[in-house]
C-alpha angles and dihedrals in degrees: 000000000000118000121218126204091277102034139293113001102214136124090274093090092049091047091050091049091049091049092051091049092050092047095049090046090053092050092049093047089055089068093046121094116264112285119086109096092212094056096097098048093043092048090049089051090052092049091054099035102047099058090033092056092047091052093044091055090051092050099058092139094069126084114259097258094049091044091052093048094047092044092051093047091046091049091054090047092051091050092049092048092050091049092048093050093047092048092047091052091044091236099115119149132144092236092048091050093051090047092050092049091048092050094046092047092048091049091050091050092047092048091051092047093048091047091052090048092050091049091051091050092045092051091067098054145011117297134189089264090064092070137051134049096325091056091048091052090051092050091048091050090052091050090050092051090048091052092050091049093053110091093206 
């Protein structure tokens, strides 16, 4: 696989861009007056893809197949929870549901991005996690391993 200046240069970037465009189009068409015949499938795609993408970004440690399966299941769960809450509060509407999913997905993406940024910053210097009881346990564990490794 060829690598471009920013990573692998494959069709994955184009497919991701196309998926984002389709999802955004579906979300925008939800707020349009009835008419476009593709509104329902594009909106359904957005409702599955937006939370799924947010979950997939948060689950970078998993292999691609597991990440896709967990993201799809999580996306369905998020949609069901939003629908349940809106029905329980008697505030159900299609536009409100799409808005809620968009807001939750955006918040999940922002939280993941901010967490990754904080981890990158923390990797360069000492953080609050480098001190305290957990740090002491780690140091004690290292000392114990060192003692076991010494033959004398």
